[in-house]
PASEBA-1860 file (N, C-alpha, C; in nm, 3 decimals):
! residues 320
1> XXXXXXXX> 2.145/1.324/-1.191/2.188/1.206/-1.115/2.082/1.172/-1.011 ~ 2.056/1.043/-0.995/1.961/0.996/-0.895/2.031/0.900/-0.800 ~ 2.011/0.919/-0.670/2.055/0.822/-0.570/1.929/0.755/-0.518 ~ 1.914/0.629/-0.552/1.790/0.557/-0.523/1.811/0.454/-0.413 ~ 1.720/0.451/-0.316/1.726/0.355/-0.207/1.596/0.278/-0.195 ~ 1.591/0.182/-0.105/1.469/0.101/-0.088/1.353/0.184/-0.035 ~ 1.231/0.142/-0.070/1.111/0.214/-0.028/1.102/0.224/0.124 ~ 1.144/0.118/0.193/1.137/0.116/0.339/1.273/0.147/0.401
9> XXXXXXXX> 1.346/0.239/0.341/1.481/0.272/0.388/1.479/0.315/0.534 ~ 1.571/0.257/0.611/1.586/0.293/0.751/1.695/0.398/0.767 ~ 1.730/0.430/0.893/1.832/0.534/0.916/1.965/0.504/0.848 ~ 2.007/0.377/0.849/2.134/0.341/0.788/2.134/0.363/0.638 ~ 2.028/0.318/0.571/2.020/0.336/0.427/2.010/0.484/0.390 ~ 1.931/0.560/0.466/1.917/0.703/0.437/2.050/0.776/0.453 ~ 2.125/0.739/0.556/2.255/0.802/0.576/2.347/0.772/0.458 ~ 2.345/0.649/0.410/2.429/0.613/0.297/2.385/0.686/0.170
17> XXXXXXXX> 2.255/0.701/0.151/2.204/0.773/0.034/2.250/0.918/0.034 ~ 2.241/0.983/0.150/2.284/1.123/0.160/2.435/1.136/0.141 ~ 2.510/1.041/0.195/2.656/1.045/0.177/2.694/1.032/0.031 ~ 2.626/0.941/-0.040/2.656/0.923/-0.182/2.622/1.048/-0.262 ~ 2.510/1.112/-0.225/2.470/1.235/-0.295/2.573/1.345/-0.276 ~ 2.621/1.360/-0.153/2.723/1.462/-0.125/2.852/1.431/-0.201 ~ 2.888/1.301/-0.208/3.008/1.262/-0.282/2.996/1.300/-0.430 ~ 2.878/1.275/-0.487/2.856/1.307/-0.628/2.870/1.457/-0.652
25> XXXXXXXX> 2.818/1.537/-0.558/2.822/1.682/-0.573/2.959/1.740/-0.536 ~ 3.044/1.659/-0.477/3.178/1.703/-0.445/3.188/1.788/-0.320 ~ 3.086/1.783/-0.233/3.090/1.861/-0.109/3.073/2.009/-0.137 ~ 3.127/2.090/-0.050/3.117/2.234/-0.067/2.980/2.288/-0.031 ~ 2.943/2.398/-0.092/2.817/2.466/-0.062/2.704/2.401/-0.141 ~ 2.618/2.328/-0.073/2.509/2.254/-0.138/2.375/2.308/-0.092 ~ 2.289/2.339/-0.187/2.153/2.377/-0.154/2.071/2.250/-0.137 ~ 2.027/2.223/-0.013/1.948/2.104/0.014/1.801/2.142/0.025
33> XXXXXXXX> 1.717/2.069/-0.048/1.573/2.090/-0.045/1.507/1.958/-0.004 ~ 1.432/1.960/0.105/1.363/1.841/0.155/1.217/1.846/0.114 ~ 1.173/1.747/0.041/1.034/1.741/-0.006/0.945/1.693/0.108 ~ 0.842/1.769/0.143/0.751/1.724/0.249/0.664/1.607/0.202 ~ 0.608/1.535/0.298/0.521/1.423/0.264/0.398/1.473/0.190 ~ 0.341/1.387/0.110/0.220/1.424/0.036/0.107/1.454/0.134 ~ 0.038/1.562/0.108/-0.069/1.604/0.197/-0.024/1.699/0.304 ~ 0.106/1.731/0.308/0.159/1.825/0.406/0.229/1.939/0.333
41> XXXXXXXX> 0.263/2.044/0.408/0.331/2.159/0.349/0.232/2.258/0.292 ~ 0.272/2.385/0.290/0.183/2.488/0.239/0.172/2.478/0.087 ~ 0.059/2.519/0.033/0.030/2.499/-0.109/0.115/2.584/-0.201 ~ 0.154/2.705/-0.157/0.230/2.794/-0.245/0.139/2.865/-0.343 ~ 0.200/2.944/-0.430/0.122/3.026/-0.523/0.100/2.958/-0.658 ~ 0.177/2.855/-0.690/0.165/2.793/-0.820/0.149/2.643/-0.810 ~ 0.224/2.571/-0.896/0.212/2.424/-0.902/0.304/2.355/-0.803 ~ 0.388/2.430/-0.735/0.482/2.372/-0.639/0.451/2.421/-0.499
49> XXXXXXXX> 0.466/2.332/-0.401/0.454/2.372/-0.262/0.573/2.460/-0.224 ~ 0.553/2.541/-0.122/0.656/2.637/-0.083/0.790/2.569/-0.054 ~ 0.785/2.452/0.013/0.909/2.383/0.051/0.988/2.336/-0.071 ~ 0.920/2.315/-0.183/0.985/2.264/-0.304/1.023/2.376/-0.399 ~ 0.957/2.490/-0.387/0.971/2.596/-0.487/1.114/2.648/-0.500 ~ 1.195/2.633/-0.397/1.332/2.684/-0.402/1.417/2.621/-0.510 ~ 1.377/2.506/-0.563/1.458/2.441/-0.666/1.446/2.513/-0.800 ~ 1.337/2.588/-0.818/1.316/2.655/-0.947/1.423/2.760/-0.976
57> XXXXXXXX> 1.443/2.860/-0.890/1.549/2.959/-0.919/1.688/2.896/-0.923 ~ 1.708/2.789/-0.841/1.839/2.724/-0.840/1.870/2.660/-0.975 ~ 1.770/2.597/-1.035/1.790/2.531/-1.164/1.794/2.632/-1.279 ~ 1.726/2.744/-1.262/1.718/2.842/-1.371/1.840/2.933/-1.378 ~ 1.893/2.970/-1.259/1.998/3.072/-1.260/2.136/3.021/-1.223 ~ 2.145/2.906/-1.154/2.276/2.857/-1.112/2.336/2.942/-1.002 ~ 2.467/2.940/-0.990/2.536/3.014/-0.884/2.542/3.163/-0.917 ~ 2.524/3.244/-0.815/2.534/3.389/-0.833/2.676/3.435/-0.857
65> XXXXXXXX> 2.774/3.350/-0.825/2.915/3.388/-0.836/2.984/3.323/-0.956 ~ 2.907/3.266/-1.045/2.965/3.208/-1.165/3.015/3.066/-1.149 ~ 3.012/3.012/-1.027/3.054/2.874/-1.005/2.938/2.780/-1.038 ~ 2.968/2.651/-1.036/2.864/2.552/-1.058/2.777/2.541/-0.932 ~ 2.648/2.559/-0.947/2.555/2.547/-0.834/2.532/2.399/-0.805 ~ 2.528/2.364/-0.679/2.507/2.226/-0.637/2.375/2.216/-0.562 ~ 2.285/2.131/-0.611/2.151/2.119/-0.554/2.124/1.973/-0.520 ~ 2.071/1.949/-0.401/2.033/1.814/-0.360/1.887/1.816/-0.316
73> XXXXXXXX> 1.802/1.742/-0.387/1.661/1.734/-0.352/1.636/1.599/-0.286 ~ 1.598/1.602/-0.158/1.585/1.482/-0.077/1.439/1.439/-0.067 ~ 1.416/1.308/-0.070/1.281/1.249/-0.065/1.202/1.284/-0.190 ~ 1.266/1.267/-0.304/1.201/1.299/-0.432/1.080/1.210/-0.458 ~ 1.071/1.096/-0.390/0.955/1.008/-0.409/0.826/1.072/-0.358 ~ 0.839/1.179/-0.278/0.722/1.246/-0.221/0.674/1.366/-0.304 ~ 0.736/1.386/-0.419/0.692/1.495/-0.507/0.551/1.467/-0.559 ~ 0.472/1.572/-0.570/0.341/1.560/-0.633/0.359/1.554/-0.784
81> XXXXXXXX> 0.258/1.505/-0.855/0.269/1.490/-1.001/0.298/1.623/-1.067 ~ 0.227/1.728/-1.025/0.249/1.860/-1.086/0.391/1.910/-1.060 ~ 0.443/1.885/-0.940/0.579/1.926/-0.909/0.680/1.850/-0.994 ~ 0.656/1.719/-1.010/0.745/1.638/-1.092/0.746/1.685/-1.237 ~ 0.630/1.728/-1.286/0.622/1.778/-1.424/0.704/1.906/-1.441 ~ 0.689/2.000/-1.347/0.762/2.126/-1.355/0.912/2.102/-1.347 ~ 0.955/2.023/-1.249/1.098/1.999/-1.231/1.155/1.922/-1.349 ~ 1.077/1.827/-1.402/1.122/1.752/-1.518/1.148/1.842/-1.638
89> XXXXXXXX> 1.062/1.942/-1.659/1.081/2.037/-1.769/1.207/2.120/-1.747 ~ 1.231/2.160/-1.622/1.351/2.240/-1.592/1.478/2.158/-1.609 ~ 1.475/2.034/-1.563/1.593/1.947/-1.572/1.632/1.924/-1.717 ~ 1.532/1.910/-1.803/1.559/1.880/-1.944/1.633/1.993/-2.014 ~ 1.628/2.113/-1.957/1.688/2.228/-2.026/1.799/2.297/-1.947 ~ 1.845/2.238/-1.835/1.949/2.305/-1.756/2.085/2.293/-1.824 ~ 2.171/2.386/-1.789/2.310/2.384/-1.837/2.393/2.303/-1.736 ~ 2.443/2.184/-1.774/2.517/2.099/-1.680/2.645/2.164/-1.627
97> XXXXXXXX> 2.695/2.265/-1.699/2.814/2.334/-1.652/2.781/2.439/-1.546 ~ 2.653/2.476/-1.539/2.610/2.578/-1.443/2.546/2.518/-1.319 ~ 2.481/2.401/-1.333/2.406/2.343/-1.222/2.430/2.193/-1.216 ~ 2.462/2.142/-1.098/2.465/1.998/-1.073/2.356/1.967/-0.973 ~ 2.273/1.871/-1.004/2.161/1.839/-0.916/2.153/1.688/-0.897 ~ 2.129/1.648/-0.772/2.113/1.507/-0.737/1.979/1.490/-0.668 ~ 1.903/1.391/-0.713/1.775/1.359/-0.653/1.791/1.234/-0.567 ~ 1.755/1.247/-0.439/1.765/1.135/-0.344/1.624/1.083/-0.320
105> XXXXXXXX> 1.603/0.954/-0.348/1.468/0.899/-0.339/1.468/0.763/-0.272 ~ 1.379/0.746/-0.174/1.357/0.615/-0.111/1.230/0.557/-0.173 ~ 1.246/0.492/-0.287/1.131/0.444/-0.361/1.127/0.507/-0.499 ~ 1.011/0.506/-0.561/0.997/0.550/-0.699/0.968/0.700/-0.708 ~ 1.038/0.767/-0.797/1.011/0.907/-0.827/0.892/0.913/-0.922 ~ 0.801/1.010/-0.905/0.687/1.021/-0.996/0.729/1.019/-1.142 ~ 0.649/0.955/-1.225/0.685/0.926/-1.364/0.728/1.047/-1.447 ~ 0.661/1.163/-1.437/0.702/1.276/-1.522/0.848/1.316/-1.505
113> XXXXXXXX> 0.898/1.306/-1.383/1.038/1.340/-1.358/1.129/1.219/-1.379 ~ 1.082/1.101/-1.338/1.165/0.981/-1.350/1.203/0.954/-1.495 ~ 1.110/0.978/-1.587/1.138/0.955/-1.729/1.249/1.046/-1.779 ~ 1.244/1.171/-1.737/1.348/1.266/-1.778/1.483/1.229/-1.720 ~ 1.486/1.195/-1.591/1.611/1.160/-1.525/1.673/1.035/-1.588 ~ 1.590/0.940/-1.625/1.642/0.817/-1.685/1.708/0.844/-1.819 ~ 1.658/0.943/-1.891/1.711/0.971/-2.026/1.839/1.054/-2.023 ~ 1.860/1.132/-1.917/1.975/1.224/-1.919/2.073/1.202/-1.805
121> XXXXXXXX> 2.039/1.119/-1.705/2.127/1.104/-1.590/2.149/0.960/-1.550 ~ 2.248/0.938/-1.464/2.277/0.804/-1.413/2.207/0.784/-1.279 ~ 2.207/0.658/-1.234/2.144/0.623/-1.107/2.241/0.545/-1.021 ~ 2.254/0.585/-0.896/2.330/0.511/-0.797/2.230/0.443/-0.704 ~ 2.241/0.313/-0.689/2.145/0.238/-0.608/2.206/0.199/-0.475 ~ 2.137/0.234/-0.368/2.177/0.193/-0.233/2.084/0.079/-0.192 ~ 2.140/-0.038/-0.170/2.058/-0.155/-0.139/2.017/-0.160/0.007 ~ 1.914/-0.237/0.033/1.868/-0.258/0.169/1.976/-0.324/0.252
129> XXXXXXXX> 2.003/-0.270/0.369/2.105/-0.326/0.457/2.043/-0.435/0.542 ~ 2.094/-0.555/0.530/2.049/-0.667/0.613/2.140/-0.680/0.735 ~ 2.099/-0.762/0.828/2.180/-0.778/0.950/2.319/-0.834/0.918 ~ 2.326/-0.925/0.822/2.456/-0.980/0.784/2.545/-0.871/0.725 ~ 2.483/-0.782/0.644/2.559/-0.670/0.587/2.613/-0.580/0.697 ~ 2.528/-0.553/0.798/2.569/-0.467/0.909/2.684/-0.531/0.987 ~ 2.679/-0.662/1.006/2.786/-0.732/1.079/2.918/-0.722/1.002 ~ 2.912/-0.738/0.870/3.033/-0.727/0.789/3.086/-0.584/0.791
137> XXXXXXXX> 2.994/-0.488/0.785/3.035/-0.347/0.789/3.101/-0.317/0.923 ~ 3.046/-0.370/1.032/3.101/-0.346/1.165/3.243/-0.399/1.175 ~ 3.265/-0.518/1.121/3.400/-0.577/1.126/3.500/-0.490/1.050 ~ 3.461/-0.442/0.933/3.551/-0.356/0.854/3.576/-0.223/0.924 ~ 3.470/-0.163/0.978/3.484/-0.033/1.043/3.572/-0.042/1.167 ~ 3.559/-0.151/1.241/3.643/-0.169/1.360/3.790/-0.184/1.320 ~ 3.815/-0.257/1.212/3.952/-0.276/1.164/4.013/-0.144/1.119 ~ 3.933/-0.061/1.051/3.981/0.070/1.007/4.020/0.158/1.125
145> XXXXXXXX> 3.949/0.143/1.236/3.976/0.222/1.356/4.078/0.155/1.448 ~ 4.129/0.041/1.402/4.228/-0.037/1.478/4.172/-0.077/1.615 ~ 4.046/-0.121/1.614/3.980/-0.168/1.735/3.965/-0.319/1.730 ~ 3.977/-0.381/1.846/3.951/-0.524/1.858/3.820/-0.542/1.935 ~ 3.722/-0.604/1.871/3.592/-0.624/1.933/3.563/-0.773/1.938 ~ 3.541/-0.826/2.059/3.512/-0.969/2.068/3.371/-0.996/2.014 ~ 3.343/-1.121/1.986/3.217/-1.159/1.920/3.095/-1.119/2.001 ~ 3.102/-1.131/2.135/2.988/-1.094/2.219/2.961/-0.944/2.213
153> XXXXXXXX> 3.068/-0.865/2.212/3.052/-0.721/2.204/2.991/-0.680/2.069 ~ 3.037/-0.744/1.962/2.982/-0.715/1.829/2.834/-0.751/1.824 ~ 2.800/-0.864/1.885/2.659/-0.908/1.887/2.572/-0.806/1.960 ~ 2.620/-0.754/2.071/2.542/-0.656/2.148/2.530/-0.525/2.071 ~ 2.637/-0.484/2.004/2.630/-0.362/1.923/2.522/-0.374/1.816 ~ 2.515/-0.489/1.751/2.413/-0.510/1.647/2.274/-0.514/1.708 ~ 2.262/-0.565/1.830/2.132/-0.562/1.898/2.092/-0.420/1.932 ~ 2.187/-0.338/1.973/2.157/-0.202/2.015/2.126/-0.110/1.896
161> XXXXXXXX> 2.198/-0.128/1.784/2.186/-0.034/1.672/2.127/-0.095/1.546 ~ 2.109/-0.226/1.543/2.049/-0.288/1.426/2.132/-0.265/1.301 ~ 2.065/-0.227/1.192/2.133/-0.206/1.064/2.168/-0.059/1.040 ~ 2.157/0.024/1.142/2.190/0.166/1.129/2.341/0.181/1.134 ~ 2.407/0.171/1.017/2.553/0.173/1.015/2.609/0.309/1.054 ~ 2.531/0.415/1.031/2.577/0.547/1.074/2.590/0.552/1.225 ~ 2.488/0.500/1.296/2.492/0.498/1.442/2.601/0.403/1.492 ~ 2.621/0.292/1.420/2.728/0.199/1.459/2.864/0.267/1.449
169> XXXXXXXX> 2.883/0.345/1.345/3.010/0.416/1.328/3.035/0.514/1.441 ~ 2.930/0.587/1.480/2.944/0.682/1.591/2.973/0.609/1.722 ~ 2.911/0.491/1.739/2.937/0.412/1.860/3.082/0.367/1.866 ~ 3.136/0.325/1.752/3.276/0.283/1.747/3.369/0.400/1.778 ~ 3.334/0.518/1.730/3.416/0.636/1.760/3.420/0.664/1.910 ~ 3.305/0.644/1.975/3.301/0.663/2.121/3.383/0.556/2.192 ~ 3.371/0.433/2.146/3.442/0.322/2.211/3.592/0.333/2.191 ~ 3.634/0.396/2.084/3.778/0.408/2.056/3.849/0.488/2.164
177> XXXXXXXX> 3.775/0.573/2.232/3.834/0.654/2.339/3.874/0.566/2.457 ~ 3.800/0.456/2.476/3.824/0.369/2.592/3.943/0.276/2.573 ~ 3.990/0.261/2.452/4.102/0.172/2.429/4.084/0.089/2.304 ~ 4.184/0.009/2.272/4.184/-0.065/2.146/4.106/-0.196/2.153 ~ 4.075/-0.244/2.274/4.002/-0.370/2.289/3.867/-0.342/2.354 ~ 3.761/-0.389/2.288/3.624/-0.365/2.335/3.561/-0.498/2.372 ~ 3.509/-0.507/2.496/3.442/-0.630/2.537/3.292/-0.605/2.556 ~ 3.220/-0.714/2.583/3.074/-0.706/2.592/3.029/-0.616/2.707
185> XXXXXXXX> 3.097/-0.623/2.819/3.057/-0.543/2.936/3.065/-0.394/2.905 ~ 3.169/-0.353/2.833/3.185/-0.212/2.798/3.069/-0.164/2.712 ~ 3.033/-0.244/2.612/2.924/-0.207/2.522/2.791/-0.204/2.598 ~ 2.768/-0.305/2.680/2.641/-0.316/2.753/2.623/-0.198/2.848 ~ 2.729/-0.156/2.913/2.719/-0.046/3.010/2.705/0.090/2.943 ~ 2.764/0.105/2.826/2.764/0.237/2.760/2.636/0.261/2.680 ~ 2.584/0.159/2.614/2.470/0.178/2.525/2.349/0.097/2.573 ~ 2.238/0.165/2.591/2.115/0.098/2.636/1.999/0.123/2.540
193> XXXXXXXX> 2.026/0.183/2.425/1.919/0.215/2.331/1.866/0.090/2.261 ~ 1.754/0.107/2.194/1.693/0.000/2.116/1.685/0.044/1.970 ~ 1.723/-0.043/1.877/1.721/-0.002/1.736/1.580/0.009/1.681 ~ 1.563/0.098/1.584/1.435/0.108/1.514/1.445/0.024/1.388 ~ 1.397/-0.099/1.398/1.412/-0.195/1.290/1.278/-0.220/1.222 ~ 1.279/-0.266/1.096/1.154/-0.298/1.027/1.082/-0.413/1.096 ~ 0.949/-0.409/1.094/0.869/-0.505/1.169/0.881/-0.646/1.111 ~ 0.919/-0.657/0.983/0.928/-0.791/0.926/1.040/-0.874/0.989
201> XXXXXXXX> 1.137/-0.811/1.052/1.239/-0.889/1.124/1.178/-0.964/1.240 ~ 1.084/-0.899/1.310/1.011/-0.966/1.417/0.926/-1.078/1.360 ~ 0.858/-1.051/1.250/0.774/-1.152/1.187/0.856/-1.274/1.144 ~ 0.974/-1.250/1.087/1.060/-1.361/1.044/1.103/-1.447/1.163 ~ 1.134/-1.382/1.276/1.175/-1.457/1.395/1.058/-1.542/1.446 ~ 0.937/-1.487/1.440/0.820/-1.562/1.485/0.798/-1.684/1.397 ~ 0.800/-1.665/1.265/0.774/-1.775/1.172/0.882/-1.882/1.182 ~ 1.005/-1.840/1.215/1.114/-1.937/1.230/1.108/-2.012/1.362
209> XXXXXXXX> 1.015/-1.973/1.450/1.002/-2.039/1.579/1.109/-2.001/1.680 ~ 1.177/-1.888/1.657/1.283/-1.842/1.748/1.221/-1.753/1.856 ~ 1.169/-1.816/1.960/1.094/-1.742/2.061/1.177/-1.635/2.131 ~ 1.298/-1.670/2.168/1.383/-1.574/2.238/1.414/-1.452/2.153 ~ 1.452/-1.475/2.028/1.480/-1.363/1.938/1.355/-1.281/1.912 ~ 1.241/-1.349/1.897/1.116/-1.279/1.871/1.079/-1.187/1.988 ~ 1.098/-1.235/2.110/1.068/-1.152/2.227/1.162/-1.031/2.235 ~ 1.288/-1.051/2.200/1.381/-0.939/2.200/1.342/-0.836/2.095
217> XXXXXXXX> 1.305/-0.884/1.978/1.267/-0.792/1.871/1.134/-0.723/1.904 ~ 1.047/-0.792/1.976/0.923/-0.729/2.021/0.955/-0.612/2.113 ~ 1.047/-0.632/2.206/1.086/-0.525/2.297/1.146/-0.408/2.221 ~ 1.228/-0.438/2.119/1.285/-0.332/2.035/1.173/-0.255/1.965 ~ 1.080/-0.329/1.907/0.974/-0.265/1.828/0.889/-0.173/1.915 ~ 0.856/-0.215/2.035/0.768/-0.137/2.121/0.830/-0.007/2.169 ~ 0.963/0.007/2.152/1.028/0.134/2.186/0.994/0.242/2.085 ~ 0.959/0.202/1.963/0.938/0.299/1.855/0.801/0.287/1.788
225> XXXXXXXX> 0.744/0.165/1.786/0.621/0.141/1.712/0.499/0.129/1.801 ~ 0.380/0.128/1.738/0.254/0.119/1.811/0.206/-0.027/1.811 ~ 0.160/-0.076/1.925/0.116/-0.216/1.934/0.007/-0.252/1.833 ~ -0.088/-0.162/1.810/-0.196/-0.193/1.717/-0.143/-0.204/1.573 ~ -0.043/-0.124/1.541/0.019/-0.135/1.408/0.087/-0.271/1.392 ~ 0.147/-0.319/1.500/0.211/-0.451/1.498/0.106/-0.559/1.474 ~ -0.007/-0.552/1.545/-0.112/-0.653/1.527/-0.166/-0.652/1.385 ~ -0.181/-0.533/1.328/-0.230/-0.523/1.190/-0.132/-0.590/1.093
233> XXXXXXXX> -0.003/-0.569/1.117/0.098/-0.631/1.031/0.094/-0.784/1.044 ~ 0.089/-0.833/1.167/0.088/-0.978/1.190/-0.038/-1.042/1.131 ~ -0.151/-0.974/1.146/-0.274/-1.027/1.087/-0.261/-1.036/0.935 ~ -0.204/-0.933/0.874/-0.184/-0.936/0.730/-0.093/-1.050/0.687 ~ 0.013/-1.074/0.764/0.104/-1.183/0.732/0.034/-1.319/0.738 ~ -0.044/-1.341/0.843/-0.114/-1.469/0.859/-0.219/-1.487/0.748 ~ -0.290/-1.382/0.717/-0.392/-1.392/0.611/-0.328/-1.421/0.476 ~ -0.213/-1.360/0.449/-0.144/-1.389/0.323/-0.100/-1.534/0.317
241> XXXXXXXX> -0.054/-1.587/0.428/-0.015/-1.728/0.431/-0.135/-1.819/0.411 ~ -0.249/-1.777/0.468/-0.371/-1.856/0.451/-0.416/-1.857/0.305 ~ -0.407/-1.743/0.239/-0.443/-1.735/0.097/-0.349/-1.820/0.012 ~ -0.221/-1.819/0.047/-0.123/-1.897/-0.029/-0.154/-2.046/-0.021 ~ -0.207/-2.090/0.092/-0.237/-2.232/0.108/-0.351/-2.279/0.018 ~ -0.448/-2.192/-0.007/-0.565/-2.234/-0.085/-0.558/-2.192/-0.232 ~ -0.460/-2.111/-0.269/-0.447/-2.068/-0.408/-0.399/-2.184/-0.496 ~ -0.455/-2.199/-0.616/-0.413/-2.310/-0.703/-0.274/-2.292/-0.762
249> XXXXXXXX> -0.229/-2.167/-0.779/-0.096/-2.141/-0.834/-0.051/-2.003/-0.788 ~ 0.077/-1.975/-0.807/0.135/-1.851/-0.756/0.078/-1.728/-0.827 ~ 0.044/-1.743/-0.956/-0.013/-1.629/-1.029/-0.148/-1.589/-0.971 ~ -0.230/-1.690/-0.938/-0.360/-1.660/-0.877/-0.342/-1.594/-0.742 ~ -0.250/-1.647/-0.664/-0.224/-1.588/-0.532/-0.177/-1.444/-0.544 ~ -0.088/-1.418/-0.639/-0.038/-1.281/-0.659/-0.153/-1.187/-0.694 ~ -0.247/-1.234/-0.776/-0.362/-1.151/-0.810/-0.449/-1.123/-0.690 ~ -0.464/-1.221/-0.603/-0.546/-1.202/-0.482/-0.489/-1.094/-0.391
257> XXXXXXXX> -0.357/-1.088/-0.381/-0.295/-0.991/-0.290/-0.255/-0.862/-0.362 ~ -0.292/-0.851/-0.490/-0.265/-0.728/-0.564/-0.120/-0.704/-0.596 ~ -0.047/-0.810/-0.630/0.096/-0.796/-0.660/0.129/-0.879/-0.783 ~ 0.257/-0.903/-0.806/0.301/-0.985/-0.918/0.368/-1.111/-0.866 ~ 0.369/-1.214/-0.949/0.427/-1.342/-0.906/0.576/-1.332/-0.880 ~ 0.641/-1.232/-0.941/0.785/-1.218/-0.923/0.823/-1.139/-0.798 ~ 0.726/-1.074/-0.733/0.755/-0.992/-0.616/0.807/-1.079/-0.501 ~ 0.907/-1.027/-0.429/0.968/-1.106/-0.322/0.869/-1.149/-0.214
265> XXXXXXXX> 0.782/-1.059/-0.163/0.687/-1.103/-0.060/0.595/-1.214/-0.108 ~ 0.559/-1.210/-0.237/0.473/-1.314/-0.293/0.546/-1.448/-0.298 ~ 0.668/-1.446/-0.348/0.746/-1.570/-0.355/0.773/-1.626/-0.217 ~ 0.800/-1.536/-0.123/0.830/-1.580/0.014/0.710/-1.651/0.075 ~ 0.591/-1.593/0.063/0.471/-1.655/0.119/0.437/-1.783/0.044 ~ 0.455/-1.783/-0.086/0.421/-1.902/-0.165/0.513/-2.019/-0.131 ~ 0.642/-1.993/-0.118/0.736/-2.100/-0.087/0.712/-2.158/0.052 ~ 0.652/-2.077/0.142/0.630/-2.122/0.280/0.487/-2.170/0.303
273> XXXXXXXX> 0.409/-2.188/0.195/0.266/-2.214/0.211/0.234/-2.346/0.281 ~ 0.325/-2.442/0.274/0.297/-2.573/0.334/0.372/-2.597/0.465 ~ 0.435/-2.493/0.518/0.513/-2.510/0.640/0.429/-2.497/0.766 ~ 0.310/-2.444/0.753/0.223/-2.422/0.870/0.090/-2.493/0.848 ~ 0.042/-2.561/0.949/-0.087/-2.628/0.939/-0.199/-2.526/0.931 ~ -0.302/-2.559/0.853/-0.414/-2.466/0.837/-0.482/-2.439/0.971 ~ -0.486/-2.540/1.058/-0.546/-2.520/1.190/-0.470/-2.419/1.273 ~ -0.337/-2.420/1.260/-0.255/-2.324/1.334/-0.271/-2.181/1.279
281> XXXXXXXX> -0.294/-2.169/1.150/-0.321/-2.038/1.093/-0.450/-1.980/1.149 ~ -0.553/-2.066/1.159/-0.680/-2.021/1.216/-0.665/-1.982/1.362 ~ -0.588/-2.061/1.438/-0.564/-2.029/1.579/-0.490/-1.896/1.592 ~ -0.397/-1.872/1.501/-0.319/-1.748/1.505/-0.408/-1.626/1.480 ~ -0.496/-1.635/1.381/-0.586/-1.523/1.353/-0.679/-1.497/1.471 ~ -0.727/-1.603/1.534/-0.814/-1.586/1.650/-0.738/-1.521/1.766 ~ -0.614/-1.563/1.788/-0.534/-1.506/1.897/-0.504/-1.358/1.871 ~ -0.475/-1.323/1.746/-0.449/-1.183/1.712/-0.574/-1.099/1.736
289> XXXXXXXX> -0.691/-1.152/1.699/-0.816/-1.079/1.720/-0.842/-1.057/1.868 ~ -0.815/-1.159/1.951/-0.837/-1.145/2.095/-0.737/-1.047/2.157 ~ -0.613/-1.050/2.106/-0.513/-0.955/2.156/-0.553/-0.812/2.118 ~ -0.607/-0.795/1.998/-0.652/-0.663/1.953/-0.762/-0.610/2.046 ~ -0.857/-0.697/2.082/-0.964/-0.657/2.173/-0.909/-0.621/2.310 ~ -0.810/-0.697/2.357/-0.751/-0.669/2.488/-0.682/-0.533/2.489 ~ -0.606/-0.504/2.383/-0.536/-0.376/2.376/-0.631/-0.257/2.371 ~ -0.749/-0.278/2.316/-0.844/-0.168/2.300/-0.937/-0.152/2.421
297> XXXXXXXX> -0.945/-0.254/2.508/-1.040/-0.247/2.619/-0.977/-0.262/2.757 ~ -0.862/-0.326/2.766/-0.800/-0.353/2.896/-0.702/-0.241/2.934 ~ -0.670/-0.228/3.062/-0.571/-0.128/3.106/-0.436/-0.148/3.038 ~ -0.363/-0.039/3.020/-0.236/-0.044/2.950/-0.135/-0.135/3.019 ~ -0.152/-0.157/3.148/-0.057/-0.239/3.223/-0.050/-0.382/3.171 ~ -0.156/-0.431/3.106/-0.156/-0.569/3.058/-0.119/-0.579/2.910 ~ -0.095/-0.466/2.844/-0.070/-0.470/2.700/0.058/-0.544/2.665 ~ 0.167/-0.514/2.737/0.294/-0.577/2.703/0.291/-0.728/2.725
305> XXXXXXXX> 0.236/-0.771/2.836/0.232/-0.915/2.862/0.142/-0.984/2.760 ~ 0.037/-0.916/2.715/-0.050/-0.973/2.611/0.029/-0.995/2.482 ~ 0.107/-0.896/2.444/0.186/-0.908/2.322/0.297/-1.012/2.337 ~ 0.354/-1.022/2.455/0.458/-1.123/2.478/0.399/-1.264/2.467 ~ 0.283/-1.285/2.528/0.219/-1.417/2.520/0.178/-1.448/2.376 ~ 0.130/-1.347/2.305/0.094/-1.368/2.165/0.217/-1.404/2.082 ~ 0.328/-1.336/2.107/0.451/-1.362/2.032/0.498/-1.506/2.052 ~ 0.496/-1.553/2.175/0.538/-1.691/2.203/0.443/-1.789/2.135
313> XXXXXXXX> 0.314/-1.764/2.145/0.215/-1.854/2.085/0.232/-1.861/1.933 ~ 0.247/-1.745/1.870/0.263/-1.744/1.724/0.392/-1.811/1.682 ~ 0.496/-1.795/1.762/0.624/-1.859/1.731/0.608/-2.011/1.728 ~ 0.521/-2.064/1.812/0.500/-2.209/1.816/0.403/-2.256/1.707 ~ 0.300/-2.180/1.681/0.199/-2.222/1.583/0.245/-2.204/1.439 ~ 0.310/-2.091/1.409/0.343/-2.060/1.270/0.469/-2.129/1.220 ~ 0.544/-2.191/1.310/0.667/-2.259/1.270/0.646/-2.409/1.249 ~ 0.521/-2.452/1.254/0.496/-2.597/1.236/0.359/-2.622/1.175
END
């Protein structure tokens, strides 16, 4: 069995993936193996790194007490090719009555193992959680807990926790202690954290010309991300839009950016290719370059205001 999630899975998606895996295994005593990132972890004595090697005896021998062994391998997308080959061979020959195993992956599992899993097991897909999904989940979760949350309080909760539904659930459990009705002041006073959200949410707010939302998302991003990484992302977005404007067709544009015409980022940039003036794209690239120089040469005290001014400027240039 495979529990598959989006490549850029956040805390909320990962929590849901793990919950589904535990549900499939039926709870109880589960051997969890976390695959380290590629390039990390000790090499081990054979084809598997030490952190991964524990799955071999589990798949070969099952439970020592005659029960069905339950194994959960997390972050299977980070398996090395050699590891995927070994595990794929073991999976193909295990006794399903002796061992139950679930592979949790945020992205694609290496081909040697993915091919085997596709032929003998099912796949549960956890989709990317959008803000609208999180808002709907919040409404249902509050109803289950018999809580009344006014619209302002719900809005602040989503600002504080983003799409992390696991954290939203824990927040509701805390708020339930205070009473059945939750208002904005209660939420604002209790929670001051900033969500760790994907950077494209900030980019979308900028392109839509929503300056206030973009500034809020910038503040959220800077709690967890690096300013230079943000500039690199924004520069890539502007350059892709510039390429889309001069490409003769979507297939050519997809080839230029190393993707396919059916890919969502390609379609998104292509559909928006005429919404921004070419002069504004050039101004945006120049502003990003100057902000990059400022961050690398000026005192840290001016970094935030530089990014705030850049965010406002891009919100005005890229939305027209």
